[in-house]
N, C-alpha and C positions, 0 to 999 in steps of 0.2 A: 474561422470555420476550418475544421480539420479536413484534409484531403482523404480520399479513400485509402491511399497508401499509409498515411499516418494512423488511420483507424485500424488497419490490419496489423501493423507493427505494434501498436499499443496493445491490442488484444493478445498478440503472440507473447509479448514481454510480460503482460499481466499473468498469463497462464504459467509461464516458466518461473517467474519470481515466486508465485504462490506455491508452486511445487517445491522450489528450493527452500523457502522458509519453513514450509510444513515438514519437509524431511529433516531439516536441521533441528527443529523442535523435537521431533520424535527421536532422533539420534542422541540429542542431549538429555533426553529423559525429562523434559519439562512437562509438568502436569498443571492443570487448571489455567491454561493460557491459550487463547485463540487469537491468531493474527491472520487477518484476511486482507488481500489486496483489493481495495474497492474501486480504484480508478488509476489509470496510467495515461499521462499526457506526454506526447512526443513533439518536440519542436519541428517546424517545417523543414529544417535542414538535417534533421535526424541526429543532432549532436547532443541534445539535452533531453532527459527523460525525468519527469516528475512522477513519483510513485506515492500514492496515498494509501495509508494503512489504517485499518480499523483494528484496534487492540482491545480485547476484552479479557479480564476486567480492566477498566480504564483508570483505576486508581494509581497504577504504577506504569502508565503508558509512556511517560517521558523517559524513564529509565530504559525500557525496552527499545524505544526509538533510538536512543543514544547507542545502545549495543548494535543495533542494525546499521546505524550510520558509521560506526567504527569498523564494521565488516563490509562496507560498501564495495571496497576493492575486490574482496574475495567473492562477493555476490556477482559483481560484474564479470570476473574471470569465469565463474561457473556458468553464468549466463552465456558468455561467448562460446564456451565449450558446447552447450546444448543448441545454440542458434547459429553455429558456424556454417551450416548449409543454407541459411536464410538471409543472414545479414553479413555484410563485409566488415562493418565497423559497428561496435556496440556503443550506444550513447552513454554519456555520463549520467549516473543515477543520483538523484536527490530524493530523500524520503521525507514524508510529512505525515502527521497524524490526521486522519479523517474523523473529526468529532461530530459528524452530522447526527449520529444516533444519540449522543448525549444531548444535543440541542433539541431533538425531537422529544426526548424524555422530559426535558425541562419545560417545553411548551405544553406537553400533556399534563404535567404536574400543576402548572399554573392554571390551566383550564379547569382541572378537577378540584382546585383549591376553593374553599368556600368564599374567599375574598376575590373571586373572579371579576376582573374589571370589565369584562365584556357584558356581563348580565346586569 
């Protein structure tokens, strides 16, 4: 169970990373791509941070995730610049794809399929 401090830091990091990625996409001129930060989990000692990203369209999500992972050090540096008044040490960032929307779509497709096993 997360402490109140972990929750506050998670939401703060989530907001800042979303702004950083969004501004990088706009600055790079990337069209037809939406990357949203769906969840951030911070370890109890605030040394590790898991960032879950939802990437749409998801057909090329692994490529975009690798690009973000390659730029993790720069994202951490930019994050430390924006959060220097709130956190003394920025946690190590690890990025993961949140594929829960794809899972929901597959469940809906199987329910709407005429060969629905439930009926």
